[in-house]
N, C-alpha and C positions, 0 to 999 in steps of 0.2 A: 139934402146931401146925396141921396140916391136917385136923383131925378133922371140920371142917365141909365138907370136899370129898370126894365119893365118887369112886371110880376111874373112873366113867363120865362125870364132870363136869369134864373138863379143857379143855373149850371148844376143841376142834380146829375151825378155821374150816371153813365149808362147801366152800370151794375151796382145795385145797392140792396140792402136788406135792413129791416128794422123789426125788432121782436120785443115782446113783453112776457115775463114769467111771473105768475101770481099764484098765491095759494088757493086751492080749491075751497078751503073753508070760508073764503071771502069772495067766491066767484061771482056773486051777484053784484058786488061793488066793481070788480074788475071784469066787466062784461065786454062784449064786442064794441059797444058804444063808448066805453071808457077808453079802450085802445084807440078808437077813431078820434075821440076828442083829444087824447094825449098826443098822438103822433101826427094827426092829419091824414091818416090812411085807414081804410077799412081792412080788417084782416083777410088775407087770402087763404090762410091756413090756421086752423086751431087744432091742437092736440091735447087731449085730456090724459094726464098722468094720475097716479093714485093720490098724490098730495098737492099737485100744482097743475096749472094750465099754461100752455104755450100758445100765444097769438103771434102771427107774423105777416108781414107784407114784404114783397120783394119785386125787383124788376123782372120784366118778361124774359130777359136774357139769363136769368138764374136757372141753374139745372136742379131738378128735383125728381126723386124716384121713391116709390113705396113698394113694399112686398105685397104678395097677393092677399094676405090677411089684414093688410093695412095696420100692422103692428109696429113696423119699423119704417121710418121715413128718413131719407138723406137729402140734405140741401147742400149744394156746392156753390160757393161764391168764388169763382176763379176758374182755373184750368188744370186738367190732369194730362200729362204727356205720355205716360207709359201704358197707354191703352188705345185701341182703335174703336172700342165700344162707346156707346153713349156714356159720358163720364159718371153721371149720378148712378146709373144702373150698375156700372163697374164697381163703384164704391159700395153699393148695397150688397153685391155678391161678396166682395172682399171682407166686409164687416161680418157677414153671415159665416164665412169660413174661418176667419182669424180673430174676430173680435177687434179690439183696439190694436192688436199686434200688426195690423196692416199699415199703420201710420208710418212706420219707419221705412216702408218699401215704396212710398209714393214719390213720384217725380212730378212736380207741378208748382203752380203759384196759387195758393188756395187758403180758404177757411171753410171747414166742413162741419155742418151741423148734423149730429146724430140724434134722432128722436126715437127712442126704443121704448115703446109702451110695455112690451112683453117683460122686459127686465127693469122697467121703471128708471131708465137712464136718459139723461139729457147731457150732451157733451158737445164741445166745440174744439176741433182740431186745427191748429195753425201750422203753417209750413215752417221750414227751418230758419227762414230769415224774416218771417212776418210780412210776406209780400202783400197779403190782403188782411189788413189789420181790422180787428173786431174790438169795438169800444163797449164797455159795460159800466153800468152804474146801479147802485142799490138805493132805492128810494123808500118812501113810507109804505111798506107792504108789498113791494114788487121790484123786480129787476127789469132793466131795459138793456137790450143789446142792439148794436147798429154797426154798420160799416161806413157811416158817414156822419161826421160830427155836426154838419150843417142841419141834419134832420133829427139829431139826438135830442130828446126832450130834457132840457136842463135849463135852469135859470142862468141867463147870461151875466147876471150880477154877481154870481158866486165864482169868482176867479180863483184859480190855484196859483198862489204867489210864486211857487217854485217853477211851475210850468211856464208862467209869463217870463220869469227871470231867464229860464233856459232859452226861450224863444228870442228874447231881446239880445242875449249875449251870443247865441250860437245860430240863430235863425231857424232852429228846429227844437222840438220838445223831446227830451231823452227819458229813457228808463221807464217806459209804460205810463208816463204821465200825459196829461193833456192840459189845456189852459183852464179847465174847469175843475173845481173841487168835486170829488166823488166820481168823476168819469176817468176810467183807466183803460189801458190797452191790454188785452189778453196776451200772455207771454208767448214768445216764439217757440217753435218746435215742441209744442205742448198739447197734451190732452187735458182740456179744461172741463172737469165734470162738476155738475151740480150735486152737492152732497150735503144733506141736512140744511138745505136752502143756502148753501155757500158754494162758491166756485173754488175747487181745489185743482191746482195745476200739477201735472206730472210730465216731466220732460221725457221725450222718447229719443232724443239725440243729444249727446253731450260732445262738446268740443274738447277733445283730448289730444294734445300734440305728441308727435313722435309715432313710432310704430315700424318705420322702415329701417331705423338704425342709421348709423353714420357710414357704415361700409357698404354703400349701395352703388350699383353701377349706373353712372349718369346717363349713358346711352339708353339703357333699359328704361330709365325714368322718362326720358324724352319721348321714347317710342310709346310708352303707356299714356303719357299726357296727350300726345298728338292724337291717339285713338279716341281718348275720352272727349276731347273738344270737338272732334269731327262728329262723333255720335251725339253729343249734346245739341249741336246745331241741327243735325238730321232729325232728331226726335221732335224738336219744337217748331220747325219751319214747315208750313203747309204750302207747297209750290202751286196749289190751285187757287190761292188767294193773292191779291195784290200785295207785293212785298216792298216795304221801304226800309232802308238801312241808314241809321243816323251815323254818319262816317266822320271821324276825326282824323287828325294827322298823327295819331299815336300808334300804339301797338294793339289795342284790344279790339276795337271795331274793325281795324284793318285785318286782323286775324280772321274774323268772321267773314269779311269780304273774300278773302282767299278761299275759305272753305266753301262758300256759296258758289263762287265762280269756277274753281279748279277741282274741287273734290266732289261736290254735289251736282255741279254743272247746271245750275238753275239759270235759265236763259234771260229772265227779265226781272231785275231788281232795280228799283229807283233809289239812288243814293242822294243824300243831301247833307249839307253842312251849314253851320250857322256863321253869320258874319255881321259886322256892323260897318257898313260902307263897302268899298271895293276890297276884296281879299288881297292882302299883301304877302310877298314871299315869306316862307317859313311859318305862316299861320295855318291853323287847322284846315280852313276851307281851301286854301291854295294847294296844300299837300294832298288833301283828300281827293280833289279833282284829278290830280295826276294819277293817283293809285286807282281810282275808279275807271279811268280811261284804260289803264293796263289790263284791268279785269274785264273790260268790254261792256261796262255799264254806263248809263247816263248819270250825270251828276248835276244837281241844282244847288244854288246857294240861297239860303233863306235869310232874309233880313230880319233879325230877331226883334229889333226895336226901331220903331218909326219916329221916335222923338216925342210922342204923346205920353208924357209921364203921368198926368192925372188918370188917363185911361188905363195905363199899365197898373196903377195902384188899385183901381176898381176891378180890373180883370183878375189881378192876383188875389184880391180879397174874395172874389167869387170862387176861385179855384183852390186856394191854399188850405182850406179846412181848419184854419187857425193853428195848424201844426207845421207848416212849411213856409219857407221864405218867399218874399216877392220874387218874381221871375221875369227877367228881360225877355223871355220867350212868350209871355202871356199874350201880348198884342199880336205877334206873328202867328200864334196858334189859332187865334180867333179867325184869322184870314185863311188858314190852311184847312179848317174843319170841313169846308165844302169839298175839298179834294179827297179827304179821308172818308167822307160819307158814302153810303150809310155805314153806321157802326156795325162791325162784324164782317165787313167785306174785305178789310185790309188788316195787315199786321205791321207794326213798327218794330224792327229788330234793333236792339241797343247793346252795346259792348260792355256794359257794366260787369265787373268781375272782382274777385279777390284772390289773386295768385300770390300775394305777399305785399310787403310794404317796405318803404325806404328805411334805412338805418338811422336811428337817433341815439344820441348819448342820453341814457336814462339810468338814474341811480335809485329810483324809488317808484312805487306804484303810482304816486301822484304825478311823477314825471311822465309815466306812461299815459296817464289820463290827459295831461295837458298837451300832449302831441296831437290830440284830436278834438278835445272838448275844452271850451273856455270857461274859466270862472267868471263871476260877475264883475270882478275888478278890472276886466277889460273895458268896463265903462266907469272906471273910478272917477273920471272927470264929472260924472253926474252926482257925486256924493253930496255936495252942498246945495244942489239944485232941487232935489226931491224932498217933499214935505214929510213930516211925522215919522222920521226914522225909516222911511220906505226903502232907502238904499240898503240899509243894514238888513231889513227883512228879505229883500230880493237876494242879497249876497248870501245870507245864512241859509235860505231855503234851497238855493242852487247847490250850496256846499253839501247839504244833506243828500240831495239826489246823487251828487258825485261820489260821496262816500258809499252809498248803496251800490253804485256801479263797481267800485273798487272791491267791495266785499265779495263780489262774484268772480273775481279774477282767478284763473287756475293757478296751481302750484307749478310754475314754470319760469323760464327766463323772461327778461323784460321784453325782448322782441316778440316772443310768443304771446305775451300778454297784450302787446299792441295789436297783433293780428286777431286775438280773441276780441278785443274791443271793437274792431272793425266788424267782425261777424255779429257780435252781440248787440251793438248799438248803432253803428253808422249805416249799415245796409237797410235795416228795417225802419229806422227813424228818420233817415235823411235821404238816402239815394233812391230807394224804391218809392217812397211817397212823392218825391220830386217828379218821378216819371208818371206815377199813377194819377196824381192829383192834377197835373197839367196835361201831358199828352194823353193820358188814359181817359180823359173826358171825351176824346174824339176818335181814338183808334186803339185797338188791342195791342198791348205791350208784350214783347217777348225779350227776355234776357237769357240767352242760351247758356252763358257761363255760370249763372246761378243754378247749378245742377248738383243734386246730392252726391253723385258719383265723383264729380270734380271736387266738391267740398271734402269728401272722405279722403281723397287722394292728397289734396293740398295739406290738410292738417297732419298727415302722417310724415310729410317731408321733414328732413333735418332743417333746422332754422336757416342755414346759409343758402339753401335753394329757394327759400321764399323771400329772402332779403333783396329788395329792389326788383321783385318779380323775375329774378334771374332765370330760373328754369323755364318759365313760360316764354320770356323774350327770346331765349336761345332756341327753344323748340319751334316757335312760330316763324322765326327768321329763317331757320333751316328748311321749313316746309314751303315757304313762299319767298325765295330770294328775289324774284322779279319785283315783288311789291316793296320789299324792304331795302331795295337798292336805292330808293329815294330817301333822302335825309328826312328824319322825323321832324314834325313841327316843333317850334320852340315856345309857342304861346297860342292862345285861342284866337286872339284877334277880334274879340267882340266885347270890349269893355267900354261902355259909354262913359262920358264925363258926367257922373250923377250930380256932382256939386254944382256944375253950371246949369244943368237942367232943373234942379231944385230951385235955383235962383230965378231962372227964366219963367218957371210956372208957379212961383211962390204964391200969387194971389189965388190961383185955382186950388193949390194944395191946401192953403189955409181955409178955403171954403169947405173942404171936406171935414173940418174940425168944428163940431158944434158943442158949446159948453154944456156940461151937465147931462149930456144925452148918451154917454157911452161909459160903461163900467171901467174902462181903462183910465178915465179921468182921475180916479182916486189914486192911481199909481203914477201916471204921467200927466201932470196938469196941462190942460190945453194951451195955456199961455206960454209954457216952456217950449212946446213943439213949435208954436208960432215964432218965438224968438229964434230958435235954431234955424227955422226955415228962412227967416230974414237975415241970417248970418250976423247976428248981434255979437257983442264982445265975447260971449261965452264960446261960440263956435270959432271965432277968430283965434282965441287962446288955444283951442284944440288944434287949429290949423298950424299954429306955430310949432306945437309938439310934433305934428306929423311931418312938417318940413324939416325939423331937426332930425327926426327919425330917418327921413330919406337921405339927408346929407351923410349921416353916420353909416347907413346901409349901402351907400354908393360904392364903398370899397368891396370889390368882388369877393375878397377873402371872408368878410363878415357876411355878405349877402348870401353866398353859396355854401359856406361851411358852418358858420356859427348859428345864425338865426333859424334856418329850417331844421337844424339837428339838435338844438338845445332848447328844451321847453321852458327853462327858467331864465330867459332873457329878462332884464329889468322891466317892470310893468309899464314904465313910461313909454317903452318902445313896442308895447303890445296893445296899444289902445285902439278900440274900434273907432273908425272915423265917424264924425257927426252925421255925414250923409247916409251912412249905412244904418245908423240908429234911427234916423228920421224915416227912412223908407220902411224899415221893419215895423216901427210903431204905427205908421199910417196904414200899412197892410193889415196889421192886427186889428186896428180900430175899424177898418172897412169890413173885415170879416164879421166882427161883432155887430156892426150896423146892419149888415145883410141878414145875419141870423135873426136879429130882432125884428126886421121888417118883413121876413118871409111870410107869405100867406099861410094860414093854418092848414088849409087843404091844398096840396100841390097837385094831387092827381085824383 
């Protein structure tokens, strides 16, 4: 199955960390050799605490600093933007001055490990949106921490049914779950301390909406937001490195384009957009090229997908970490990695943001949730095809995850709760991992608008300024009228016909499925996947549903008003197409196959 993958090509990310925490009372059992046998790595760092021992290995690009007495060690996985010092040394000084109080003042994309032998403290600090996720699991007598699920020591046969359900229905895994039982993600915006041999999380940043009140001067708000977004780009962009800008035809990356060109006057930025075939008018790539030209920058169009669907599945399986969807960019990225090389010489700037969200008609917390996260009944057509009540187990397990998400909603209006959901779940589980797991393998990622000062400003705004990103759009349009004089794109322009390509490559795709060789077989029988790939009567039935849906939604009043804004559209019209399910299932299977086949010692 994996004959197209060499042992050297498992795509270990350029920045990674794996660690083990074990009790000193059993230190002979949990020795350096145990760590090496468990993880495939020899420990580069071992720290003895009064009751436990910390062993770790990490990539050479990881920042690390210790005090003169070697009592406090700081490990930084990620970047800190509000200092010109060596970042780990900066964090060490801040911890010495303020203790954990320094956490809320940090500007960066990070996971920080604090190893304080003097106070017998081990803690992991995550940033506000979990840009650099840390996985943890408790096993027989020890903890394991890692930043990469691919190298996390866990039995691939022990799948988390809720995590798998979330992946299949939503293409990502929500609410600190993974696809494996017992492996969770540390919470965002938290100080996660080991206490009595348990991790206790304490949030250092709460999302509390309001603060400016309703009688605010709009011009003053625009001025403040304009200053904040300029400063956010200035802090994060290093003009001495090769800079790439992922440029769309919308408002967000175009705003960054204007700041780079007209405010910071950075002379050389390479802009690129994604396309599938020749860019057509009103698509992202077509509009982006026009705006890049106005800014005085070169622009390239990257062909995301070359038609090799089996290779796309394999590349996605290598990169997705079992937590992220297949990506049409995976084949194109494999070709771009030489241009980005060596890692650390270039930065990719991306316009991801959360300045607000579109208005939806919502009458309950569940309505809020369904505007962004799907229940498993989006795959209700699978109900009678899965064995042993598997459909009910998948559906009920995902329901439990969704109820847990709702329990964390703030006491506010539904639109605020929708914005909270984006901060709490979408950025850290979907958007950032998509960038980090795919692009982040080859180039350092910068998202200037994920900035603590911007976040604090946005959540203080009255709801109507966030609705439809109104304040940001008006601010950025006023700042750069020459860029926004061009009509914004109406669609991305890079959607392959997956159904046709699945049929075209059906024999190669079926060859990726080996009976009884993958833990996903117990949830999705291999013969079911093969039938769907062959377009048997089951997927034809679903095709009829989707065609009916298209006919009904062809009326613009329903398409533009009803469906995007009402989360409780009848379920028959919210079904996931068979081709999306097939590609997700194949990607997840491939990740599991790769994890199973990885050599014990990678380095």
